[in-house]
Structures are given as C-alpha cells and as structure tokens.
C-alpha positions in Angstrom: 103.7 106.2 65.5 100.6 106.5 64.4 98.4 109.7 64.5 96.3 110.6 68.1 94.3 113.4 69.2 96.1 115.2 72.7 94.1 116.8 75.1 96.2 117.9 78.2 93.8 117.4 81.4 94.3 120.6 83.6 92.5 118.6 86.9 91.2 114.6 87.6 88.0 115.9 87.0 88.7 116.6 83.5 91.2 113.6 82.8 88.2 111.2 84.4 85.6 112.8 81.7 87.4 112.5 78.9 88.3 109.2 79.7 84.7 108.3 80.1 83.9 109.7 77.0 86.2 108.4 74.7 86.2 104.8 76.6 89.1 101.5 75.5 90.3 104.2 72.4 92.2 106.3 74.9 95.3 106.1 76.4 96.7 107.9 79.9 99.6 109.8 79.8 101.8 110.0 82.9 105.9 109.8 83.0 105.6 108.6 79.9 108.2 106.1 80.1 105.9 102.7 79.2 103.4 104.1 76.7 105.7 105.9 74.7 107.7 103.6 73.9 104.9 101.0 73.3 103.8 103.5 70.5 107.2 103.8 69.4 107.0 100.0 68.9 103.0 100.0 67.2 102.3 98.2 70.2 99.5 100.1 71.0 98.2 103.0 68.8 95.3 104.3 70.9 93.5 106.8 68.7 93.5 109.2 72.0 95.9 110.4 74.4 94.9 112.0 77.5 98.1 113.9 79.5 97.9 114.2 82.6 101.4 115.2 83.6 100.4 119.0 84.1 97.9 117.9 87.2 100.2 119.0 90.1 98.1 118.1 92.8 98.8 114.5 92.2 102.7 115.2 92.8 102.8 115.0 96.9 104.8 113.0 99.3 102.9 113.1 103.0 103.6 111.5 105.8 102.3 111.3 109.8 103.0 109.0 112.9 99.1 108.1 112.9 98.3 107.7 108.9 101.6 106.6 107.5 102.7 107.5 103.9 100.7 109.3 101.2 102.7 109.8 97.5 100.9 110.8 94.5 99.7 108.8 91.8 102.6 111.5 89.3 104.9 111.5 92.0 108.9 110.4 90.1 110.4 107.6 91.3 113.5 109.7 92.0 111.3 111.9 94.1 109.9 108.4 96.3 114.1 107.7 96.2 115.6 111.2 97.5 112.6 111.8 100.0 114.1 112.1 103.3 110.8 110.8 105.1 110.6 107.5 103.3 114.7 106.8 103.9 114.1 107.3 107.6 110.4 105.5 108.1 109.9 103.1 105.0 113.7 102.6 103.8 113.5 99.2 101.8 110.9 101.7 99.7 113.5 104.2 99.1 116.4 102.0 98.5 114.0 99.7 96.1 113.9 102.6 93.6 117.7 103.4 93.9 118.0 99.9 91.7 115.1 101.1 89.4 116.3 101.1 86.0 118.6 103.9 85.5 118.5 107.8 87.0 116.9 109.2 83.5 114.1 106.7 84.3 113.6 107.2 87.7 113.5 111.2 86.9 110.6 110.7 84.1 108.2 107.7 85.0 105.7 107.9 87.7 105.0 105.6 90.8 101.0 105.4 89.0 102.1 105.1 85.9 104.3 101.8 86.8 101.8 100.2 89.0 99.2 100.8 86.2 101.3 99.5 83.6 101.3 96.7 85.5 104.8 94.8 84.5 104.9 91.2 86.0 109.1 92.5 86.2 107.9 95.7 88.3 110.1 96.3 91.2 107.7 98.6 92.7 104.3 96.5 92.9 105.7 93.8 95.2 107.8 96.3 97.5 104.3 98.2 98.2 102.0 94.7 98.6 105.2 93.8 101.0 104.3 96.8 103.0 100.8 96.6 102.9 99.7 99.1 100.7 96.6 100.6 98.9 95.4 102.6 96.1 93.1 105.1 95.2 91.5 105.2 92.2 89.2 107.7 91.2 86.7 108.1 88.2 84.3 110.2 86.7 81.7 110.3 89.9 82.9 107.6 91.7 86.3 107.2 94.0 87.2 103.8 95.8 90.5 102.5 97.7 91.9 99.2 97.3 94.5 96.5 98.7 97.6 96.7 96.3 97.5 93.3 96.5 94.1 92.9 94.8 94.8 95.4 91.9 96.6 93.2 89.7 94.6 90.4 87.5 97.2 89.3 85.2 100.3 89.8 83.2 99.4 93.9 82.0 96.2 94.2 83.8 94.4 95.8 86.7 90.8 96.0 87.9 91.2 99.7 87.1 87.9 100.7 85.2 88.5 102.5 81.9 87.5 106.0 83.4 89.4 105.8 86.5 93.1 107.0 87.5 95.3 105.9 89.9 95.4 109.4 92.5 96.9 107.8 95.4 99.2 105.2 96.9 98.6 104.7 101.1 101.4 102.8 103.1 100.3 102.3 106.5 102.4 103.8 109.7 105.7 102.3 110.1 105.8 99.8 112.9 108.9 98.2 114.5 110.1 95.9 111.5 112.0 95.0 108.8 112.0 94.8 105.3 114.4 94.4 102.3 113.6 93.9 98.1 116.2 91.9 96.1 116.2 91.0 92.4 118.5 89.4 90.3 119.1 90.6 86.4 120.9 90.3 83.5 122.5 93.7 83.8 121.6 96.1 86.8 119.2 98.6 85.0 117.0 95.8 83.4 113.7 94.1 84.3 114.3 91.5 87.2 114.6 88.0 86.3 113.5 87.4 89.6 112.5 89.5 92.6 111.4 89.2 96.0 109.9 91.8 98.4 110.3 90.4 102.7 108.6 92.2 105.5 108.7 91.2 108.5 107.6 92.0 112.0 109.0 90.5 115.4 107.4 90.0 118.5 108.2 92.2 121.0 108.3 89.6 124.2 110.0 87.0 122.0 112.6 89.5 119.2 113.4 85.9 117.8 109.9 85.2 117.0 108.6 86.5 113.2 104.9 87.9 114.3 103.9 88.6 110.9 105.1 88.5 107.5 104.7 89.6 103.8 106.7 87.5 101.1 105.9 88.7 97.6 107.3 87.7 94.2 107.9 89.6 91.2 108.6 88.4 87.8 108.0 84.7 88.3 104.0 84.3 88.2 101.6 86.7 86.0 101.9 89.4 88.6 103.4 90.4 91.6 101.9 88.4 94.4 102.4 86.8 98.1 103.8 83.2 98.8 101.2 82.1 101.8 102.0 78.8 102.2 106.2 79.9 102.7 104.1 82.5 105.2 102.7 80.5 107.0 105.5 78.4 107.4 107.1 81.1 109.0 104.7 83.0 110.8 104.3 82.7 114.5 107.8 80.4 114.6 110.9 81.3 116.0 113.2 82.4 112.7 116.1 79.6 112.4 118.0 78.6 109.3 116.1 75.1 108.7 112.6 77.2 108.6 113.6 79.8 106.1 115.0 77.1 104.2 111.5 75.2 104.1 109.9 78.6 103.2 111.7 78.9 100.7 112.0 75.6 99.1 107.7 75.9 99.3 108.3 79.7 96.9 110.5 77.5 94.3 107.3 75.1 94.2 104.2 77.3 94.0 105.7 80.1 91.8 104.9 79.6 88.4 107.4 80.8 86.0 108.2 80.1 82.4 111.1 79.6 80.3 113.0 82.6 77.9 115.4 84.6 77.0 116.4 85.6 80.2 116.8 81.8 82.0 114.3 78.4 82.4 111.7 77.6 84.4 114.1 75.6 86.6 116.5 78.5 86.8 114.0 80.7 87.7 112.8 78.6 90.4 116.4 78.2 91.8 116.8 82.0 92.0 113.8 82.7 93.7 114.7 80.1 96.1 118.1 81.7 97.2 116.6 85.3 96.9 113.8 84.1 99.5 116.4 82.9 101.8 118.6 86.0 101.4 115.8 88.8 102.4 114.0 86.9 105.1 117.2 86.5 107.0 118.2 89.9 105.8 114.6 91.3 106.9 114.6 89.5 110.4 117.8 91.1 111.1 117.0 94.4 109.8 114.1 94.0 112.6 116.2 93.3 115.4 118.4 96.3 115.4 115.2 98.5 115.8 
C-alpha cells in the first residue's frame, strides 16, 4: 500500500471542501470494505484519503408514515438488517441484508459506501431500485436528489461529482405490496452470479391483477438495472404462470451477461430466467397476504 495523506473529516461541509480541494486524487473512506481492499491489492493508490466515518450525523434510520424511510449514508448494513421498522415496513430490504456477505462485512460496511462503489453484483442496489429509492448527493456548494435508478453509469461508475458525498437514501412510504430479492452465488457469502429484486403491487379491486411492478437485475448487466420489457408484460395483467414465464424469457433475452469464472453467458441467462420466475411468484404471494 502506497503512502497517502489522511484527513478525518469532522462534518459533511469539511469533507466536501477537502474533496473539492484535492479533486480526483482524493478518495472517501466510509466503512472501508471496498476501498481498503482495493488499496491493499494496489488497484487504487489515492494520494489523499478523506475519512468520513466520524460524521455521526450520517448514521441514522428514520421512518414516518407519510414520508417513508430515510437512511443515513454511513448507516451499516447490520443496522439496516436489524432495524425493527425496516423488518416491519420494508421486509425485502431487511431480508436482503441478512444474505449480504458475512456478519463482519455487514458490521463495518455502510450503505452509502456500497452504492458508491457501484459494483454490478451489489445486492443492495437492485433491492433499493425495486423499492423506488432516491439518494441525496451533497457537495461543497450544492445538494441534489436523484433516483437511484439513474445513479449508475457503468461498472463501478456513478453520476456522483468529485466534491459530493452520498448523504441519504430515501425509500417512499410503504404501500400494500410484496417484494423479494433472490440471488444465485457459488458460496453463500460470495457476490452474486445473478440476482433479481422484484417489487409489485396488486389492484385493490382485482387482487390477482398486477397494478405496478419493478424487476431489477444484478450482476448480469454492467450496472443494476430494470428490465422494462418484462415489467410491461406483467403490468396491468392477471398474474398467471404462463405470463410469468413470458416475462422471464424476456429478461433472459434482454440482459447482457458475460462469461467468466462463475459461468458462461448462456448459464447466466438461464439462472436469471429461473430467478425472475421465483421472485415474481413470491412477490405476488406476499402481496396477497397483506
């Protein structure tokens, strides 16, 4: 690991000012699960490290019936997993966190750091996109709110500016819905080979009919993304096995997986199809019980 200058930021304003000052030569340290490992492997060697772990104002979970869920960027995965309100109001998020990596990683890793690393195999990003989440990006002079769906540009790339920090995640208020995240991995604690997060609502007047749906894929595209052709197949229709199979086939055709040590492209397409079928069926079943 190469030498670097270390700055422990006391607040968001100071952190953003330091990022603006040192530009692309600076990196943010939050939980450290991604950055430290990359530095140890000499994949990155930033001359300046801006440590934001001590900014306690960014570690929180707040919920209100009208506003929904707000999570600070420095909140750990473990805190999200164990939150009573998240388990009650957003169970698919808590359940996803339980399957994310290991307890040690969840204890240290932060939700903001996870999203900003923009790993295509992230479990968190597809789940939050399926829930319609948006993120707050705070800079030295500005603050903006963007849909998480539009946050990712490519593998390990986001729209975040050099002087910005992801300070908050907002998930809209819970409605009568069902959702689930499922992944396929070689080992339980590994990154996903393929993953799907599906969230849907049923029509009150016709509980077998889909009112709205989001199907978000992880690890099979260059960044977490919705498969809108499959969503359109199901939206507004009575949910049946043939309809689900048709949507899953559309997903298999539309994703862009690559062959690697975890499997060939065709294998990943087959896995994605099976996962979509499972998640849509389970999400619909959960929605019917509410």
